[in-house]
TIMI-2910 file (N, C-alpha, C, CB; in pm, 1 decimal, decimal comma, always signed):
<rs>
+----------+----------+----------+----------+----------+----------+----------+----------+----------+----------+----------+----------+------+
!      n_x !      n_y !      n_z !     ca_x !     ca_y !     ca_z !      c_x !      c_y !      c_z !     cb_x !     cb_y !     cb_z ! resn !
+----------+----------+----------+----------+----------+----------+----------+----------+----------+----------+----------+----------+------+
!    -93,6 !   +599,9 !  +2884,8 !   -253,2 !   +679,0 !  +2768,8 !   -259,0 !   +445,0 !  +2680,7 !   -141,8 !   +928,5 !  +2530,3 !  Met !
!   -350,0 !   +452,5 !  +2630,5 !   -392,4 !   +307,2 !  +2535,5 !   -314,0 !   +404,7 !  +2421,5 !   -609,4 !   +243,6 !  +2500,9 !  Asp !
!   -302,6 !   +298,5 !  +2326,2 !   -233,4 !   +342,2 !  +2192,4 !   -353,6 !   +369,9 !  +2079,5 !   -121,9 !   +212,8 !  +2135,7 !  Lys !
!   -470,8 !   +292,4 !  +2106,6 !   -570,6 !   +346,6 !  +2047,0 !   -598,7 !   +501,1 !  +2030,8 !   -660,9 !   +293,5 !  +2102,9 !  Ala !
!   -571,7 !   +579,9 !  +2179,2 !   -639,2 !   +688,4 !  +2204,4 !   -567,2 !   +774,8 !  +2178,3 !   -687,3 !   +703,0 !  +2312,4 !  Val !
!   -404,3 !   +730,3 !  +2183,0 !   -277,5 !   +825,3 !  +2144,9 !   -258,4 !   +833,9 !  +1968,4 !   -120,2 !   +748,5 !  +2222,9 !  Glu !
!   -268,9 !   +760,6 !  +1917,7 !   -289,8 !   +705,0 !  +1769,4 !   -397,2 !   +823,8 !  +1725,7 !   -360,4 !   +521,6 !  +1758,0 !  Tyr !
!   -534,1 !   +807,7 !  +1776,7 !   -623,5 !   +915,2 !  +1719,3 !   -600,5 !  +1048,9 !  +1746,6 !   -748,7 !   +897,4 !  +1755,9 !  Thr !
!   -593,5 !  +1086,2 !  +1845,6 !   -511,6 !  +1249,4 !  +1894,6 !   -399,6 !  +1246,1 !  +1800,3 !   -436,9 !  +1266,8 !  +2081,6 !  Gln !
!   -290,9 !  +1191,6 !  +1817,0 !   -177,0 !  +1234,6 !  +1713,7 !   -200,1 !  +1227,0 !  +1531,2 !    -49,5 !  +1128,2 !  +1753,0 !  Lys !
!   -379,4 !  +1172,2 !  +1532,5 !   -408,1 !  +1176,4 !  +1374,5 !   -503,5 !  +1316,0 !  +1339,0 !   -500,6 !  +1021,5 !  +1325,0 !  Met !
!   -559,1 !  +1314,2 !  +1421,5 !   -604,3 !  +1507,2 !  +1496,2 !   -552,6 !  +1573,5 !  +1442,3 !   -568,4 !  +1572,6 !  +1643,5 !  Glu !
!   -425,1 !  +1590,7 !  +1511,1 !   -324,4 !  +1678,8 !  +1546,4 !   -233,9 !  +1670,5 !  +1384,7 !   -234,9 !  +1619,8 !  +1705,2 !  Lys !
!   -221,1 !  +1591,4 !  +1337,1 !   -193,8 !  +1624,3 !  +1137,3 !   -281,7 !  +1657,9 !  +1094,2 !   -161,7 !  +1515,5 !  +1024,9 !  Phe !
!   -412,9 !  +1599,9 !  +1077,3 !   -504,7 !  +1690,0 !  +1003,6 !   -519,6 !  +1817,6 !  +1051,3 !   -628,7 !  +1640,2 !   +996,4 !  Val !
!   -498,7 !  +1900,7 !  +1211,0 !   -473,8 !  +1975,8 !  +1204,2 !   -392,5 !  +2102,2 !  +1117,4 !   -470,7 !  +1940,8 !  +1264,4 !  Asn !
!   -338,2 !  +2022,8 !  +1145,9 !   -146,3 !  +2097,3 !  +1100,2 !   -185,7 !  +2115,4 !   +977,1 !    +32,7 !  +1981,6 !  +1103,5 !  Ala !
!   -193,0 !  +2027,8 !   +909,2 !   -291,2 !  +2011,6 !   +756,1 !   -352,4 !  +2167,5 !   +747,3 !   -453,8 !  +1868,6 !   +768,9 !  Leu !
!   -480,2 !  +2162,5 !   +818,8 !   -575,6 !  +2225,6 !   +808,9 !   -526,7 !  +2400,6 !   +812,4 !   -667,6 !  +2167,8 !   +916,9 !  Asn !
!   -400,0 !  +2409,9 !   +873,5 !   -370,8 !  +2546,2 !   +957,2 !   -277,4 !  +2593,8 !   +822,6 !   -274,6 !  +2529,6 !  +1143,6 !  Thr !
!   -165,5 !  +2502,8 !   +795,6 !    -74,4 !  +2523,9 !   +709,8 !   -122,3 !  +2540,2 !   +592,4 !     +9,5 !  +2440,7 !   +710,0 !  Thr !
!   -260,1 !  +2480,3 !   +526,1 !   -249,9 !  +2504,8 !   +411,2 !   -349,3 !  +2605,4 !   +398,4 !   -256,0 !  +2397,0 !   +332,8 !  Asn !
!   -378,3 !  +2684,8 !   +239,6 !   -395,4 !  +2759,2 !   +183,6 !   -552,7 !  +2743,3 !    +98,6 !   -278,0 !  +2767,3 !   +127,9 !  Ser !
!   -537,6 !  +2584,9 !    +93,5 !   -682,5 !  +2535,7 !    +37,2 !   -799,9 !  +2588,1 !   +123,5 !   -693,8 !  +2368,1 !    +36,5 !  Ser !
!   -802,4 !  +2582,0 !   +268,1 !   -920,3 !  +2621,0 !   +331,9 !   -992,2 !  +2747,9 !   +294,6 !   -892,7 !  +2626,9 !   +459,1 !  Ala !
!   -939,8 !  +2864,9 !   +180,1 !   -992,5 !  +2952,5 !   +146,3 !  -1104,4 !  +2939,1 !    +28,1 !   -898,9 !  +3023,8 !   +129,7 !  Thr !
!  -1031,6 !  +2856,8 !    -16,3 !  -1138,8 !  +2834,0 !   -101,7 !  -1240,6 !  +2687,5 !    -96,5 !  -1071,1 !  +2846,4 !   -231,0 !  His !
!  -1255,9 !  +2688,8 !    +33,2 !  -1341,8 !  +2545,6 !    +97,0 !  -1309,7 !  +2476,3 !   +111,7 !  -1421,4 !  +2482,3 !    +63,9 !  Gly !
!  -1181,1 !  +2446,5 !    +96,5 !  -1144,0 !  +2309,5 !    +68,8 !  -1053,8 !  +2242,3 !   +267,8 !  -1002,0 !  +2325,7 !   -112,0 !  Asp !
!  -1097,0 !  +2118,7 !   +241,2 !  -1107,4 !  +2116,6 !   +373,4 !  -1022,4 !  +1973,3 !   +398,8 !  -1269,2 !  +2125,8 !   +425,0 !  Lys !
!   -907,7 !  +1935,8 !   +477,3 !   -878,8 !  +1799,4 !   +537,5 !   -952,2 !  +1683,0 !   +602,1 !   -812,3 !  +1821,5 !   +614,5 !  Trp !
!   -995,6 !  +1605,7 !   +533,7 !  -1029,0 !  +1465,8 !   +652,1 !   -956,5 !  +1342,9 !   +658,8 !  -1166,6 !  +1401,5 !   +632,9 !  Glu !
!  -1016,1 !  +1262,3 !   +730,2 !   -949,8 !  +1134,4 !   +759,6 !  -1090,1 !  +1006,8 !   +691,0 !   -909,2 !  +1128,2 !   +967,3 !  Ile !
!   -998,6 !   +905,3 !   +598,9 !  -1111,6 !   +817,1 !   +558,8 !   -998,1 !   +704,2 !   +623,6 !  -1177,5 !   +811,8 !   +368,3 !  Glu !
!  -1087,3 !   +596,2 !   +782,3 !  -1038,2 !   +500,1 !   +849,9 !  -1040,1 !   +366,7 !   +752,8 !  -1116,1 !   +490,6 !   +980,1 !  Thr !
!   -977,5 !   +315,5 !   +766,9 !   -930,1 !   +180,4 !   +690,1 !   -849,7 !    +42,9 !   +752,5 !   -836,0 !   +231,3 !   +587,5 !  Gly !
!   -898,2 !    -41,7 !   +666,6 !   -867,2 !   -174,8 !   +780,1 !   -705,1 !   -208,1 !   +834,2 !   -917,2 !   -329,9 !   +695,5 !  Arg !
!   -618,9 !   -109,7 !   +711,9 !   -461,4 !   -162,5 !   +719,2 !   -375,9 !    +46,9 !   +766,0 !   -394,8 !   -266,2 !   +479,4 !  Lys !
!   -473,3 !    +86,3 !   +669,3 !   -389,8 !   +214,5 !   +674,9 !   -579,0 !   +322,4 !   +658,0 !   -223,8 !   +226,9 !   +493,4 !  Phe !
!   -502,4 !   +449,6 !   +709,6 !   -621,9 !   +577,6 !   +721,6 !   -600,3 !   +663,2 !   +631,4 !   -628,1 !   +665,4 !   +852,8 !  Asp !
!   -694,9 !   +678,6 !   +535,8 !   -652,0 !   +781,5 !   +382,0 !   -646,9 !   +956,7 !   +464,8 !   -837,0 !   +770,6 !   +209,3 !  Lys !
!   -564,7 !  +1064,1 !   +424,8 !   -570,5 !  +1152,6 !   +442,0 !   -615,3 !  +1254,8 !   +330,5 !   -481,8 !  +1155,9 !   +492,4 !  Val !
!   -681,0 !  +1301,6 !   +299,6 !   -733,3 !  +1368,9 !   +170,9 !   -763,5 !  +1464,8 !   +161,6 !   -815,0 !  +1335,4 !   +120,3 !  Tyr !
!   -779,5 !  +1561,3 !    +61,0 !   -825,0 !  +1699,0 !    +77,1 !   -984,7 !  +1687,7 !    +10,1 !   -711,8 !  +1816,1 !     -8,8 !  Val !
!  -1072,4 !  +1698,3 !    +80,9 !  -1251,3 !  +1685,1 !    +38,3 !  -1268,3 !  +1882,3 !    -10,0 !  -1396,5 !  +1617,1 !   +247,2 !  Lys !
!  -1285,2 !  +1863,5 !   -165,8 !  -1299,2 !  +1979,0 !   -210,1 !  -1411,4 !  +1994,8 !   -250,7 !  -1223,2 !  +2010,4 !   -287,5 !  Thr !
!  -1532,3 !  +2074,9 !   -309,1 !  -1660,3 !  +2103,1 !   -301,4 !  -1685,1 !  +2012,4 !   -432,7 !  -1702,1 !  +2267,2 !   -297,7 !  Ser !
!  -1623,8 !  +1912,3 !   -533,1 !  -1649,8 !  +1830,1 !   -601,6 !  -1623,9 !  +1735,1 !   -599,6 !  -1639,7 !  +1844,9 !   -668,4 !  Val !
!  -1458,1 !  +1691,6 !   -558,5 !  -1384,9 !  +1546,5 !   -563,2 !  -1284,5 !  +1547,5 !   -392,7 !  -1253,4 !  +1539,1 !   -743,3 !  Gln !
!  -1221,9 !  +1428,6 !   -360,7 !  -1158,3 !  +1401,9 !   -287,6 !  -1037,5 !  +1366,9 !   -347,1 !  -1211,8 !  +1332,2 !   -219,7 !  Lys !
!   -883,1 !  +1442,9 !   -286,3 !   -812,7 !  +1429,2 !   -324,9 !   -707,6 !  +1364,8 !   -247,2 !   -808,8 !  +1511,8 !   -370,7 !  Leu !
!   -742,9 !  +1254,8 !   -296,6 !   -592,3 !  +1143,9 !   -204,9 !   -481,0 !  +1263,2 !   -157,6 !   -472,5 !   +998,5 !   -355,0 !  Gly !
!   -384,3 !  +1223,7 !    -32,0 !   -255,6 !  +1308,0 !    -62,9 !   -172,9 !  +1190,1 !    +41,4 !   -257,2 !  +1512,7 !     -7,8 !  Arg !
!   -195,1 !  +1155,0 !   +162,6 !   -151,2 !  +1050,1 !   +255,0 !   -208,1 !   +959,9 !   +309,3 !   -110,9 !  +1083,7 !   +336,0 !  Tyr !
!   -118,6 !   +842,7 !   +340,4 !   -161,8 !   +650,0 !   +422,6 !    -84,7 !   +697,8 !   +491,7 !   -127,4 !   +460,3 !   +357,5 !  Met !
!   -138,2 !   +619,3 !   +619,9 !    -99,3 !   +646,4 !   +767,2 !   -101,1 !   +454,3 !   +770,0 !   -241,5 !   +767,9 !   +892,7 !  Val !
!    -50,7 !   +403,5 !   +812,1 !    -34,0 !   +301,5 !   +860,8 !    -64,6 !   +258,3 !  +1025,2 !    +77,4 !   +291,7 !   +822,0 !  Asp !
!   -150,8 !   +193,1 !  +1044,6 !   -228,6 !   +230,5 !  +1200,2 !   -126,8 !   +153,0 !  +1340,7 !   -428,8 !   +137,7 !  +1199,6 !  Arg !
!    -29,7 !    +46,4 !  +1234,8 !    +80,6 !    -38,3 !  +1319,1 !   +197,3 !    +80,2 !  +1362,8 !   +160,0 !   -179,8 !  +1209,6 !  Asn !
!   +242,3 !   +126,8 !  +1217,1 !   +347,3 !   +161,2 !  +1270,2 !   +372,9 !   +345,7 !  +1254,4 !   +453,3 !    +63,4 !  +1201,0 !  Ser !
!   +278,3 !   +380,2 !  +1200,9 !   +225,1 !   +537,5 !  +1219,7 !   +310,2 !   +616,4 !  +1117,3 !   +251,5 !   +606,6 !  +1388,2 !  Trp !
!   +372,0 !   +550,6 !  +1031,4 !   +460,6 !   +592,1 !   +942,9 !   +333,9 !   +676,9 !   +814,1 !   +566,7 !   +437,9 !   +887,8 !  Val !
!   +360,1 !   +779,5 !   +781,6 !   +306,0 !   +869,8 !   +647,9 !   +316,3 !   +846,3 !   +564,3 !   +332,1 !   +968,1 !   +615,1 !  Ile !
!   +283,1 !   +757,5 !   +441,9 !   +314,8 !   +719,3 !   +343,3 !   +246,9 !   +866,5 !   +248,2 !   +263,8 !   +561,4 !   +326,7 !  Tyr !
!   +317,4 !   +850,0 !    +99,5 !   +253,7 !   +933,6 !    -49,9 !   +211,9 !   +801,7 !    -54,7 !   +357,4 !  +1017,9 !   -201,7 !  Gly !
!    +84,2 !   +870,6 !    -89,8 !    -22,1 !   +769,7 !   -247,2 !    +44,5 !   +767,6 !   -349,1 !   -176,6 !   +837,7 !   -322,0 !  Ile !
!    +17,3 !   +611,7 !   -475,3 !    +27,3 !   +564,6 !   -583,9 !   -104,5 !   +650,7 !   -652,0 !    +31,0 !   +404,1 !   -577,5 !  Lys !
!   -237,0 !   +567,7 !   -608,0 !   -338,5 !   +630,2 !   -628,1 !   -432,6 !   +536,5 !   -500,7 !   -380,8 !   +630,0 !   -798,1 !  Ser !
!   -553,8 !   +581,9 !   -478,2 !   -662,2 !   +588,9 !   -387,7 !   -636,8 !   +467,4 !   -296,3 !   -805,3 !   +587,5 !   -461,4 !  Trp !
!   -593,7 !   +392,9 !   -360,7 !   -617,2 !   +261,2 !   -253,6 !   -469,7 !   +227,2 !   -250,0 !   -728,7 !   +112,3 !   -312,6 !  Ala !
!   -384,7 !   +277,8 !   -279,5 !   -267,2 !   +207,0 !   -281,3 !   -123,7 !   +320,2 !   -223,7 !   -255,5 !   +146,5 !   -450,3 !  Gln !
!    -75,4 !   +274,0 !   -159,1 !    +79,8 !   +354,7 !   -106,5 !   +165,9 !   +386,0 !   -163,9 !   +158,0 !   +305,4 !    -33,4 !  Ile !
!   +255,5 !   +420,1 !   -175,9 !   +389,3 !   +477,5 !   -240,9 !   +535,9 !   +412,1 !   -145,0 !   +378,7 !   +675,8 !   -229,5 !  Asn !
!   +544,9 !   +315,5 !   -125,6 !   +651,6 !   +311,9 !    +11,7 !   +755,0 !   +389,5 !     -7,0 !   +718,0 !   +173,5 !    +49,3 !  Pro !
!   +790,7 !   +431,1 !   -143,5 !   +911,2 !   +530,3 !   -182,6 !   +926,8 !   +674,4 !   -110,1 !   +896,6 !   +563,1 !   -336,2 !  Arg !
!   +770,3 !   +654,7 !    -78,9 !   +725,6 !   +840,4 !    -42,8 !   +711,1 !   +818,3 !    +76,6 !   +574,3 !   +929,9 !   -108,5 !  Arg !
!   +800,6 !   +871,1 !   +197,8 !   +760,3 !   +885,0 !   +362,7 !   +742,1 !  +1038,5 !   +403,5 !   +891,6 !   +817,7 !   +468,8 !  Thr !
!   +671,1 !  +1057,3 !   +471,7 !   +694,9 !  +1131,7 !   +566,4 !   +706,9 !  +1153,6 !   +676,2 !   +666,4 !  +1170,8 !   +563,1 !  Phe !
!   +745,9 !  +1054,9 !   +768,6 !   +839,6 !  +1017,0 !   +851,0 !   +696,2 !   +979,7 !   +931,2 !   +970,1 !  +1128,4 !   +906,5 !  Gly !
!   +687,3 !  +1008,6 !  +1080,5 !   +560,6 !   +927,5 !  +1120,4 !   +465,9 !  +1021,9 !  +1223,2 !   +610,4 !   +776,6 !  +1202,0 !  Thr !
!   +382,3 !   +962,9 !  +1278,3 !   +249,9 !  +1057,2 !  +1389,0 !   +383,5 !  +1146,0 !  +1455,0 !   +123,5 !   +925,7 !  +1558,1 !  Leu !
!   +427,6 !  +1098,9 !  +1534,5 !   +537,5 !  +1146,5 !  +1626,8 !   +683,7 !  +1330,1 !  +1535,6 !   +644,9 !   +937,1 !  +1651,4 !  Asp !
!   +707,0 !  +1245,5 !  +1401,5 !   +738,2 !  +1334,4 !  +1359,0 !   +687,5 !  +1486,6 !  +1292,8 !   +780,0 !  +1278,1 !  +1316,8 !  Thr !
!   +595,7 !  +1480,1 !  +1302,7 !   +470,0 !  +1613,8 !  +1236,3 !   +476,8 !  +1724,4 !  +1228,4 !   +358,2 !  +1638,2 !  +1289,2 !  Ile !
!   +620,2 !  +1760,0 !  +1332,5 !   +665,4 !  +1879,4 !  +1350,0 !   +752,0 !  +1927,1 !  +1306,3 !   +679,5 !  +1901,0 !  +1431,2 !  Asp !
!   +880,2 !  +1864,2 !  +1248,1 !   +979,2 !  +1862,1 !  +1133,2 !   +942,5 !  +1884,3 !  +1014,2 !  +1039,1 !  +1755,7 !  +1119,9 !  Gln !
!   +824,9 !  +1886,6 !   +987,6 !   +769,1 !  +1892,2 !   +789,2 !   +731,0 !  +2038,6 !   +785,1 !   +588,7 !  +1773,4 !   +725,0 !  Tyr !
!   +725,7 !  +2082,4 !   +702,5 !   +604,7 !  +2242,2 !   +661,6 !   +517,0 !  +2177,5 !   +578,6 !   +676,1 !  +2405,6 !   +555,9 !  Asp !
!   +402,2 !  +2171,8 !   +646,4 !   +279,5 !  +2111,8 !   +562,6 !   +240,9 !  +2228,6 !   +421,6 !   +124,4 !  +2096,7 !   +688,3 !  Trp !
!   +268,0 !  +2328,4 !   +469,7 !   +231,8 !  +2430,3 !   +393,2 !   +206,8 !  +2364,7 !   +223,3 !   +354,8 !  +2548,4 !   +413,0 !  Ser !
!   +285,4 !  +2268,0 !   +162,2 !   +241,6 !  +2264,5 !    -18,3 !   +185,9 !  +2156,8 !    +31,4 !   +361,2 !  +2249,6 !   -174,1 !  Pro !
!   +128,8 !  +2102,7 !    -57,4 !    +22,0 !  +1970,0 !    -78,5 !   +142,0 !  +1849,3 !    -17,9 !    -41,9 !  +1936,9 !   -291,1 !  Tyr !
!   +275,0 !  +1874,6 !    -42,1 !   +345,2 !  +1720,3 !     +8,5 !   +400,9 !  +1800,4 !   +121,6 !   +480,1 !  +1619,2 !   -106,7 !  Asn !
!   +440,7 !  +1716,0 !   +230,1 !   +531,3 !  +1781,3 !   +319,1 !   +692,1 !  +1779,6 !   +255,2 !   +519,2 !  +1702,0 !   +466,3 !  Gly !
!   +697,4 !  +1851,8 !   +311,0 !   +892,1 !  +1857,3 !   +306,1 !   +941,5 !  +1917,8 !   +473,8 !   +968,8 !  +2019,4 !   +145,7 !  Val !
!  +1055,3 !  +1806,4 !   +445,3 !  +1110,6 !  +1844,4 !   +586,0 !  +1172,7 !  +1968,7 !   +604,4 !  +1206,3 !  +1753,9 !   +629,6 !  Pro !
!  +1190,4 !  +2043,6 !   +740,2 !  +1234,8 !  +2167,7 !   +771,9 !  +1383,7 !  +2155,7 !   +796,0 !  +1159,9 !  +2223,4 !   +887,7 !  Lys !
!  +1490,1 !  +2295,4 !   +751,5 !  +1616,8 !  +2251,4 !   +726,2 !  +1676,7 !  +2226,9 !   +825,8 !  +1685,5 !  +2322,0 !   +660,6 !  Ala !
!  +1749,1 !  +2112,3 !   +906,3 !  +1868,4 !  +2087,1 !  +1038,4 !  +1789,9 !  +1987,6 !  +1069,0 !  +1906,5 !  +2208,3 !  +1177,5 !  Gly !
!  +1671,6 !  +1954,6 !  +1089,4 !  +1636,1 !  +1869,1 !  +1121,8 !  +1645,1 !  +1674,1 !  +1118,5 !  +1572,7 !  +1925,0 !  +1097,1 !  Thr !
!  +1593,3 !  +1607,9 !  +1200,5 !  +1655,6 !  +1461,5 !  +1132,0 !  +1547,8 !  +1422,5 !  +1001,7 !  +1653,7 !  +1309,1 !  +1269,7 !  Gln !
!  +1462,7 !  +1484,7 !  +1042,7 !  +1390,1 !  +1420,3 !   +929,3 !  +1407,0 !  +1503,1 !   +790,0 !  +1232,6 !  +1409,0 !   +968,8 !  Ala !
!  +1472,4 !  +1633,6 !   +768,6 !  +1593,4 !  +1620,9 !   +621,2 !  +1691,0 !  +1541,1 !   +609,6 !  +1677,0 !  +1732,6 !   +592,8 !  Glu !
!  +1779,7 !  +1486,1 !   +749,2 !  +1857,0 !  +1430,0 !   +767,8 !  +1817,6 !  +1251,2 !   +653,7 !  +1865,5 !  +1447,6 !   +933,5 !  Lys !
!  +1706,6 !  +1199,4 !   +693,7 !  +1645,1 !  +1113,1 !   +638,0 !  +1593,6 !  +1085,3 !   +531,8 !  +1593,6 !  +1100,4 !   +679,8 !  Val !
!  +1525,9 !  +1224,9 !   +481,9 !  +1459,8 !  +1220,4 !   +353,9 !  +1578,1 !  +1221,1 !   +250,8 !  +1355,1 !  +1345,4 !   +334,0 !  His !
!  +1662,1 !  +1352,1 !   +270,3 !  +1799,9 !  +1337,6 !   +149,1 !  +1886,4 !  +1168,7 !   +137,4 !  +1949,6 !  +1472,4 !   +214,7 !  Asn !
!  +1846,2 !  +1113,4 !   +216,0 !  +1903,3 !   +954,1 !   +246,0 !  +1863,6 !   +845,5 !   +107,8 !  +1809,9 !   +883,3 !   +410,8 !  Glu !
!  +1719,0 !   +905,3 !   +168,0 !  +1645,3 !   +837,4 !    +90,9 !  +1598,2 !   +854,1 !    -91,5 !  +1549,2 !   +847,0 !   +171,6 !  Thr !
!  +1617,5 !   +997,8 !    -58,2 !  +1569,7 !  +1047,6 !   -202,2 !  +1767,9 !   +982,4 !   -273,6 !  +1510,9 !  +1297,3 !   -206,1 !  Glu !
!  +1863,0 !  +1023,3 !   -230,9 !  +2003,3 !   +938,7 !   -278,8 !  +1948,4 !   +787,4 !   -273,6 !  +2157,4 !   +961,4 !   -158,0 !  Ala !
!  +1915,2 !   +766,4 !   -233,7 !  +1909,7 !   +542,4 !   -303,2 !  +1795,9 !   +540,8 !   -425,2 !  +1809,6 !   +373,9 !   -128,3 !  Lys !
!  +1711,7 !   +650,9 !   -384,4 !  +1659,4 !   +645,4 !   -539,6 !  +1701,2 !   +687,9 !   -588,8 !  +1567,0 !   +672,0 !   -589,5 !  Ile !
!  +1767,9 !   +791,9 !   -655,8 !  +1873,2 !   +817,7 !   -753,5 !  +1964,2 !   +694,1 !   -817,5 !  +1963,7 !   +911,8 !   -684,9 !  Ala !
!  +1984,2 !   +662,1 !   -693,1 !  +2091,0 !   +562,6 !   -695,5 !  +2050,9 !   +492,3 !   -792,7 !  +2118,0 !   +483,0 !   -577,3 !  Ala !
!  +1932,2 !   +440,6 !   -743,3 !  +1820,9 !   +298,7 !   -793,9 !  +1789,8 !   +323,0 !   -918,7 !  +1664,0 !   +276,7 !   -713,8 !  Gly !
!  +1786,9 !   +453,4 !   -985,0 !  +1719,0 !   +457,5 !  -1138,8 !  +1746,4 !   +380,8 !  -1221,5 !  +1736,3 !   +558,6 !  -1211,2 !  Tyr !
!  +1658,1 !   +362,1 !  -1333,6 !  +1718,6 !   +276,6 !  -1449,9 !  +1588,1 !   +355,2 !  -1532,5 !  +1729,1 !    +67,8 !  -1433,9 !  Lys !
!  +1683,9 !   +413,0 !  -1624,5 !  +1588,7 !   +532,1 !  -1769,0 !  +1544,2 !   +397,4 !  -1806,3 !  +1698,1 !   +655,9 !  -1936,6 !  Lys !
!  +1396,8 !   +404,9 !  -1849,4 !  +1311,1 !   +291,6 !  -1880,0 !  +1299,4 !   +310,3 !  -2056,5 !  +1148,8 !   +303,1 !  -1784,7 !  Arg !
!  +1296,1 !   +194,5 !  -2127,5 !  +1268,8 !   +232,3 !  -2298,0 !  +1391,9 !   +191,3 !  -2355,9 !  +1240,2 !   +407,5 !  -2342,9 !  Gly !
!  +1388,7 !   +178,4 !  -2451,7 !  +1429,0 !   +132,1 !  -2507,7 !  +1561,7 !   +198,4 !  -2527,8 !  +1353,0 !   +108,4 !  -2580,0 !  Arg !
!  +1721,4 !   +169,1 !  -2592,1 !  +1761,7 !   +255,0 !  -2599,2 !  +1758,0 !   +329,7 !  -2761,2 !  +1864,6 !   +225,0 !  -2535,2 !  Pro !
!  +1765,4 !   +442,7 !  -2777,1 !  +1790,6 !   +528,2 !  -2901,1 !  +1881,3 !   +462,6 !  -3026,1 !  +1865,6 !   +659,5 !  -2849,1 !  Arg !
!  +1847,8 !   +488,8 !  -3109,4 !  +1985,9 !   +432,4 !  -3259,4 !  +2027,2 !   +538,0 !  -3261,1 !  +1949,2 !   +378,1 !  -3442,2 !  Lys !
!  +2149,3 !   +500,8 !  -3274,7 !  +2216,1 !   +632,7 !  -3318,5 !  +2297,0 !   +593,0 !  -3433,8 !  +2309,1 !   +704,9 !  -3203,4 !  Val !
!  +2280,0 !   +712,4 !  -3580,0 !  +2279,6 !   +692,0 !  -3695,8 !  +2427,1 !   +767,9 !  -3766,2 !  +2140,0 !   +739,1 !  -3740,9 !  Thr !
!  +2547,4 !   +701,8 !  -3779,3 !  +2647,3 !   +819,9 !  -3842,5 !  +2648,9 !   +854,6 !  -3988,8 !  +2791,1 !   +783,8 !  -3818,4 !  Val !
+----------+----------+----------+----------+----------+----------+----------+----------+----------+----------+----------+----------+------+
</rs>
């Protein structure tokens, strides 16, 4: 199968999974795709605004969380388009299902982030 056709089909499957598992459909909200040059945005379209949630890399098919409307968050990944079924998409952010490979990868990534965390700001002055 052509790679572009396979990518399009998997993106549609991803958006359909988001639409069916989220209760936002009762409020008239709908998940949609906005194509881009490097990344495709997946967002919730409400009656008032667009709320960006995910960006999918067109080359590697990795699903990223976003920092802003035009910027990915490389620390927050939600698998690839091939591992959609290993995540629970019912909250607005994907949560890996228990006992899957995605959960193992997610826990390792979160441990790396926590280990490299440095508290910002100046240390408090302690007066005795």
